[in-house]
N, C-alpha and C positions, 0 to 999 in steps of 0.2 A: 669720503666717508667721515661722518662726524664722530667725535670721540665719545664713547659711552662705555658702560660696563661690558657690553657684548662686542665692542670693536677694539677694546684696549689690548695692547700687545702682551702685557704682563697680567697673569691671573690675579696678582695682588691688587691691581686697579680694575680688574674685570670681575671674574667669578667670585672672588673673595673680598671685593671692595668693602662691603658692609661690615665684614668682620674685623676690619683694620681701621675703623673710624677713630679709635682712641689713639692710634699711632700717627695718623696722618698729620695732625697739627704740628707735630714736632719734627718729623723726618721728611716731609714733603719739601718741594722747592719753595713754597710759601713759608714753611717753617724755617727754612734756611735763611730766607730774606728777613724774616721777623727777628731772628737772632742777630743778624748783621746790623739791623737798625738798633737793637738793644745795645750792642757793643759800641757802635758809633756814638750813641746818645750818652752812654755812661762815660766814655772818654772825653767827650765835649764838656759835659758838666764838671767832670773832675778837673779839666784844664782851667775852667773858670774859677775854681777854688784854689789853684796852685800858687796864687800870690803874684802873678805877672801883671805889671803895670798895663800891658797892652790888652789884657783880657780880664776885666773886672768880674767879680762874682755875679752870677745871674740873679735876677730877681726871683721871688717866689713864684710869681705868675709864669715866668719863662720856664722855670724848672717843671712846674706842673704841666705846662703845655708839651714840653719835650717828653716827659714820662708818659703823657697821654698818647703820643705817637707810637710808643712801644705797646702800651696796654691795649690800645684800640686798633692795632694793626689788623687790616682786613684783607680779604681776597682782592678787593678793588685796589688797595695799596700795592699789593704784590704785582698786579697786572700793570699798574702805572709804572713800576720800576722796570718791568719787562719791556714796556714801550720805550723807555729811555735807553735800555740796553740795545735796542735795534740800531740806535745811532752810535753809542759808545763802543759797542761790541766788547764791553768789559763790565761784568756783573757787579763788582764792588764799586766801581766808579759810578755806575747807575744808581746804587744805593746812596752814595754821597750826594749826587745831584738831586735825587728825590728829597732827601732831608733838607737840602738848601732851598728847594722849591717851596717847602713848607714854612720857610722864614719870610716869605713875601708879605708885605704889609705889617711886619713886626720889626720895627726899627732896631730894637735891642738885639734881636737875633741876626738881622741882616748885617749889622755892623761887625758881628763876630763870625760871619759865615766861613771865613778862611780857616777857622780853627776846627771846622768839621774835617775829620780824617787827618788832622795835623800830625806830621812826622810819621805817619803810619804807612807801612807797606800793606798790600792787600792781604797778605798772610797774617798780619796782626789781627785783622778782622775775621778772616776765615777760620783760623785755628781755634779762636775763642768761641766763635759761633758753633763750630762742630762740637766743641766740648759742651756747650750749653744744650745743643740738640740731644747729645748722648745722655747728658744728665737728666733731662726731662723724660726721655724715653725709658731710661733705666728706672727712675723713681716712680713714674706714673703708669708704666705698662709692663716692662720686663719683670721687675721684682714682685709686683702685686700678682702677676700671673703665676710665677713660681711659688709664691706664698700660698696661693689658692690650692695648687697641686699638693704642696707639702702638708697643708692642713687636712686635706682629704686622705693622704697617705697615713698620716699619724692617727687619724680616727680609725681607719681600716686596720692599722697595726694593733691598736688597742682592742677593737671590737672582735677581731679574729685571732687574738693572741693565743688562745688555747685550742683553736680548731686544727687538728692534726692533718698533715698533708704528706703524701709520699714525695720524697725528693727524687730527682733524676740527675745523676752525674753521668756525663757522656751519653745522655739519653736513656740510661739504664736505671732500673730501680735502685735506690740508695737509702741510707738512713733517714727516717722520717724527720720532718720539721713541722712548723705550723704555718698557716697562711699568714698570720700576723707577723711572724718573724721574718718571712721572706719580703713582706712589704716594708717592714722596719729597716731591713738592709738597704733598700732603695732610699727611704726617707733620710737616713743618716748620711748617705753619700750625697744626696741632693742638697741637704741642708748645708753641708760643708762647701759645696760648689756655689750655692747661693751667697754665702758669706764672702767668698772670694770675689764674686761679681760686685757685691756691695762695697767691698773694701778698697777697690782700685781708685786711686786718686785721679781726678780729672784735671789735667794740666792746661795752662794757657800761657802764652808769651805775648808781649807787646814791646818789642825791642828793635823794630826797624828792619831795613832791607836785608841785612846779613847777621842780625843779632847783636850788634855792638852799640846801638843808640847813636849812630853816626849823625843822622839829621837832627836828632833831638839836641845833641851837644853843640852842633853848629848854630842852632838858634839861641840856646841858653847854656853856655858852657859850664856855669857854676851850679846848675840845678841838679838835684839828686833824681835823675830820671829813672834809675833802677828802682829806687824806693817808691817813687810815684807809680811806676808800672805795677809793682807788687801790690800796692794799696788798691789800685783800680781792679786788679784781677781777684784779689782775695776778699775785698769788702763784699758783704752779701748784697744781693739785688734789693731794691732797684738802683741804688747809686753805684753799685759795683757789680761784679759778675759771679762772685761766690765760688770761684775755682781755686786751684792750687797753682802757685807761681812757678813757672819754669825759667830758671835763671840762665840756662845755656841752650843756644839754638843756632842753627844756620838761618836761612830765610824762613824756613818752616819749623814749626814745633816738631821734634823728632818722631812723634807718634808711637813711642815705645809704650806709653800708657794705654793707647788704643789697642795695641797688639796684646798687652796683658789682659785687658778687658775682654776682647773678642775671644781669646783663648779660654778665658774663664767661662764665658757663655757657651762656647763650643763644648767644654768639659761637661757642663750641666746637660747640654743637649745629648751628648753621648750616653750619659747615664740614663736619660729618658728613652733613647733608642733601645738600649738594653732592656729597660723595663717594658716598653711597648711590645717588644718581641716575646718576652716572657708571658705577659698577659695574653697575647695572641695565642700562645701555646696552651695556656691554661683554659682559655675559652674552647680551643679545639678539643682538649681532653674532657670537657664538660664540667670542669671545676667551677667555672662561672657561667651563669646564664646571662643573657642581655634582655633588659626590659624592651618590649616592643613599642614602636612609635606608630601611631595610627597612620595608615596610608603609605608607609615606607616599604620599599621593595628591595629584597636581597639579591634577586637574580631575575633576568628577563625571561628565563625558561624554567627555573626551579623554584616554585612558590614557597617551599619549606624553609629556604635559607634565611638566616639572620647573621649577616657577616660582621666580623669585628672591624668595620671600616674606620671607626674613629682612631683605633690604634694603628691601622695601616696608614691612614692619612697623616697621623702624627709622625710616624717613622719616616715617611717620604719627605715631609716638610722639614723635619729636623735635619735630614741629610742635605737638602738644598741650603738650609741656613748655614750649616757647617761648611759646606763647600765655599760659600761666599766669605764666611768669617775667617776661614783659614787662609784664603787668598789675601784678605785685608791684613791679617796679622803678619803674613810673610812679606807682603809688598810694601806696606806703608812705612816701616822704619828705614827703607832704603831710598836715598836720594843722591843723585850725582852731584858732587861738589857742593856748592852752597844752595843749589835749587835746581830741580827739574820739575816738569809739570805732570809726571805720570801719576802722582798721588791725587791730583785734582778730580779727574773723572772717576777714579776708584772710590774716593771718599763719598761720592754721591750715591753709592750703593750700600751704605750703612743701613739705610731704611729697608733695602731689599732683604738683607740678612735678618734684621730685627723683625721684618714683616713675616718671613717664613717661620721664624721661631715663634712669633706670637700666634700664628695660625696653628702651629703644632701644639702649643700649650692649651689653646682653646679646644682642640680636638681631644686631647688627653682628658681635660676636665669633663667634657661631654661623655666620653667613653667610660670614665670611672663612675660617673653618675648613673650609668645604665646597668652596671654590674650587679648581679645577685648571686650570692654564694650558693653553690649546690652541694650541700654537705653530704647528701646521699652518694653522689658520685665520688667524692673524696673518700668516704668510708668504704665504698665498694673497692676502690683502687687499693687501699691499704689492706683490706681483708684478703685480697688476691696476691699479696706480696709478703708472705711470711718469711721468705728468704732473707729479708733485711734484718731479721733477728739473729742471723749468723754472727754479726759483729758483736753484740753484747754477750752472746753465749761463749764465743771463743775468748773474749776479753776476760770474763770471769774465770774461765778455765785456766788461763795464763796466770791470773792472780794466785791461784792455788797450785801452781806448779805442774799442771797437767801437760805432759809432753806432747808436742805436735798438735796443739790446740787449733792453730790456724789451718793446718793441713787437713785435720779431721773435718772441720766445717766446710772447707773448700771441696772436699771429696763428696759430701752429701748435698751441697747446694749449688755449686757453679754450673750454670747452664741448665738447671733442672727445675721442674715444677715442684715447689716445696710446700708441704701442708703443715698445719698446726700439729697434727697427730705425729708426723715424722719427727718434728723438732722436739715435741714433748717426750717421745720415746728416747731420743738421744739424751735429753736433759736428765731423765730418770736414771740413765745408765752411768752418769758421770760420778767420779769419785771426788765429790766436793761436799761441803756441809749441807745438811738437809734444808737449813734455812735459805741457803743460796739457791738450791734447787727450787724451793717454793717460790722464791722471788722471780726466778726466770720463768717458771711455769705460769705465773700470773701476768707476765708481760705479753702485750699484744703489739702489733705494728703501730696501732693508734696511740698506745701509751708510751712508746719509746721515742720521746721527743726531747730528752735532755732538759736544758734550760731555755728552750725556745720560747715558751710562754712568758717566762720572767723577762727575758731579753726584749721581747716585743712590748711588754707593758711599761717598761721603764724607758721607752724611747725618748721622751722629752727631757730626761736627765742624762742622756748618754753622752759620752765623751767623743 
């Protein structure tokens, strides 16, 4: 069976392949190889500038050629490396041999070929490559997708700031809020989670087989290898890697930063699961309608259905993403003694976690774009729920010292169908100032929203 979108084992490369085109250049096997080539080239060029008599500074033409290997890395290059790997059965060594093969007929580079992968362990290349993959995915896919959702939520919060909505605590009618305020709640949470994702420093180490620069010092004992390594890792691309230096490690970078990042992404995803379920419920209540798409079918037997499938798909894919993210964050910081290989196969699934998250963000964006507020349904729900005014009435009664205020309102409202007339009769009988009676008599479920509208409108300046 040939590999195609209908024969792929994973839906990420099958059913949903087209939706993940932006992520694939970074998180695929080809993307991993590309970053390995980038790291090897950056290290090689830096070694030529280190001042060693045995490796003179490269010419401008040689540097341009080497950086071109990175900039122009193609699928054909990745396949060539895989072909070498069939013999080496070692993926990093295959990258080293491929780079050296590109030195043929270039005497300046051929004479310096043994400085490719000089003093490096495979993990010096791998850990920095993973960090570069994650950096690209975070900056080019994950954060922009979250920013798009945030922008929509903020717009909705402002647009619907003053649209009253019945709250439901424990699924029961409760003090009214506004549509905008409920969306603002989510936006504020998501914005904080987004900043936590963005703020995680991406670390890299290039310190040899067990983190002590053993081989480096054996070659040049008096050279500042730690300072050199830091410079390569922290110098921005293309001559460096643009990461944060990790000074302490075993053979592998400890992966604590990865756990921190994956936990932060999972936290954002959990917020969006919560939101997806709430919107699903509001669609069920009729608070939101969904714009129809020509030709789309909601049920194979029930033609009337317009299902909230985008929010359901988002919830499902967010759950899959978090299942992988949580395993990554729990497993990766653990390694037996100075090195075991259990992290290697697990790390190859970062793209799976990011892939399901990316699918979910796209589904949410699509779903939000289909929503239309049904103010009539919102108003009808409020008008049928006068019992929610028991709270303000008894609170005003307590202000003026009316004994048993809570108990009186409980007696006339709990578990009963409450009408405006019944509440108004009670208000008129109260021994409180007339001005307060008039204020309560003018109140409706739709006007009893506290500071909800104000809170929703000031979302961009919230703390």
